[in-house]
N, C-alpha and C positions, 0 to 999 in steps of 0.2 A: 275791757269796758269800752263800749262805743260812745256813748253819750249819757251824761247826767242829767236827768229830767228835772230834778228838784234837789236842792240841799238848803236846809233851814238857815234862816238868818243868823250869822254868828258861828255857825258850825264850821268845823275844820274842813278844808278842801279834801274831796275824796281822792284817793289814789287812782293812778291810770290803770292799775291791774292789782289784783289780790289773790292770795292762795286761801282756800278754805277746805274744810272737811265736810263732806256730804254724807247723807244717808248711805249706808253700804250694805253689807252682808253679815249675817250672823249664822252660826252653826247650830242646827238641832239634830241631836244624836240620832233621832228616830227617822227623821225625813231628809237629812242632809242639809245642804246649803240652802238658805232661804233669803230672799230679799228683804231688806228693812227699809221702809219708807212710809211716810204717813198717806193714808188713802186719799186720793183726790188731789195729790200734789205732783209737781213736775220732779223728775229725777235729775234734771240737768244733763243732757246728753249732747255729745258733740254733733254738729250739723244742724242744731236748732238754736232758735233766738229765744231770749227771755227778757223780762222786765223784773227786776228784784229790788226789794227794799233792803238797803244794807244798814247794819248797825254795827257799832264799834264795841268789841268786847272789852269790858271794863277791866278785866284781869290781865288780858294780853295786849290791849291796844291795837289788835288786829281787826280788820273788818270782815263781816261774814253776813250771808243771807238771813233776813229775819225767818224765824220758824212759822209754822202754821199758816201757810198760804202767802208768804212774803215773796215767793218766785212765781211769776206767771208766764204761760207759753206766750210767745210773740212772733211766731213765724209770719212771713210775709208783711210784717209791720202792722199786724193786728192783734190786740190783747185777746187771748182765748184760743188762737190757732197755734197748733204745734203740740209738742210732747206733753202728755199728762200720763202718768203711772206707766211710762214706757210705751206708750202708744201715741201715734201722731193723730191729732185731730185736724181734719181738713175743713170742718164746718163748726160754727159756734154751737156749743153744747148747752142744753137747758139745765144739765146736772149742775147742782151746787157742790163746789169743792170746799177745801178748808178755808174758813174765814169769809168775810163779806167783800173783800177787795176785789176779788174776781168778778163778783156779780156787778159791782159799780163800774169796772172798767172794761167789762167784756165787750169786744167789738170796736174799741177805740184805738186811735192811732197815737203815736208818741206825742205829737203835737197836742192832741186833745188831753192826754194823760198830763202833760206838763201844765196846761191851762187849769185843769181841775185841781191839781196840786198847789199851784200858786194861789188859788182862790179858797183853799180849804181853810177852815177855822181850826185853830188849836184847841184841844180839850182845855178847858179852864184850869183843871187840876194840874196838867202838865206845864201850862204857860205860868203858872203862879210860882214855880221853882225851876227856872231853866238851868241853873247851876247844878242841880241833881244829876248823878249819872243816870243814863237812859232806863236802867233797870229800876231804879227807884222811882223816876217819874212814872214809869208804867204802873208800878204799884199803887201810886197816888191815884192815877186815873181809875183803876180797878175800885179802889176804896171809894172813890166819889161815885162811881157807877153803883155800886152796892147800896150807898147811902141815898141813891136817887138824885145826885146833884149834878150830873152831867147832862 
């Protein structure tokens, strides 16, 4: 990990490094080995740079990248440039990938991302119960969105 761009107030310090499991391969008896990864996401390959949202697994207390668009390509210090779906993007793409974070941050530098995160408002449903584990806070946000309260 090169740099922490943002860590919430009162959150534990992030580790200097971590080990995680990533999308991998599964076996199909008819066609052989197939790649398993969400469409529109990065595979995290050596030689590329990424910005990632890390979450702490409540069961193992280990850190891991957030799913569904929580890892963005960051080659050359620009969000949106680099590896996506195993191919290198040399120019910003208009294609929407998983989640909205990539669209909000596309083309920005680490400094710009840091400033956006510092100025971001917390979801009221998440801020209401900061002591809840992350998964439960997320569920509260979803409930509030479904009820039209966010």
